[in-house]
N, C-alpha and C positions, 0 to 999 in steps of 0.2 A: 203480497197476500199471505195470510197465515195458514200453515198446514193444519189440517184437522188432527186431533189426537186419536191415536189408535188405542182405545180403551181396552179392547180385548187383549192386546199385547201387554199393556200395562198390568192388567189383572192377572194374566198368566205369569208375568215376571214376579209379581207380589206373591202369588201362590207358590211358585218355585222357591222363592226366598224363605217363606214360612216353612215349607217342607224341609229345606236345608237346615234351618234353625232347630226344628224339632228333632231331626236326625242327629245334629251336633249335641243337643241336650241329652238325648238318649245315650250316646256314646260316652259323654262326660259322666253321666250317672253310673254307667257300667264301670268306668275307670275308678270312680269313687268307691264303689263296692269292693273292687279289687285292692285298691290302695289301703283301705281300712282293714282288710282281711276278712270282711264279711262274706266273701265268696266261698269261705269254708263252711258256712252254715247251709242248711237245707233251704230250699226255696220257701217252704212252708214256715220255717222258723224266721227267716228274714222278713217275709210278709207280715207275720205276727208282730215282730219287733216294730216294724214301720207303722202298722196300724195302732199299736199301743202308744207310740210316740206322737202320732197325729192326735189321738184322743187326749193325751197329756198336754199337748201344746195348746189346745183350746181351753183346758181347765186350769193350767198352771203356767202363766206366761213367764214366771221366774225360772222354770225349768228350761224354757227355750233360751233364755239369757245365758244360763250355765252351759247349755249345749253349744251355743255360739262361741263362748269363750274357749271351750275345749276344742272345738273345730278349728278356731283360729290358731291355737297353740299347735295343733296337729299339722296344719299347713305350713306354719312357720318352721317347725322342726323338719318337715319334709323338704321345704325349700332350701334350708341350710345343708341338708344331706345332698340334695341335688346339685347345689352349687359347689360343694366339696368334690363331688364326683366329676363334674365338668372341669374343675381346676386340676384334679389328678389326671384326667384324661389328656388335658392340654399339656401338662408337664411330661407325661409319659410319651406323648407324641413328639415333643420337642427333644427328649433324650434319645428317642429312637432314630431321629434324623441325623 
């Protein structure tokens, strides 16, 4: 005989997962603000910049394409710096041993 599904438990698990994903997204957005140096701006200035970008995004899709290219270049450059650091750390750890 088949066991009945515990729909309440499944719903709670889905709600917990959704909360975890929202939290992870919030943390990632904060990390992005720090990585770009935007954390040096005031909250009001940062909010104004983001609002202007959202307005431009709906009016000028070509601007979004340029921003995307610039963002990809930023992350590729950051990735190269990160991989260099991890390589240096590995080499330093090996020479310390």
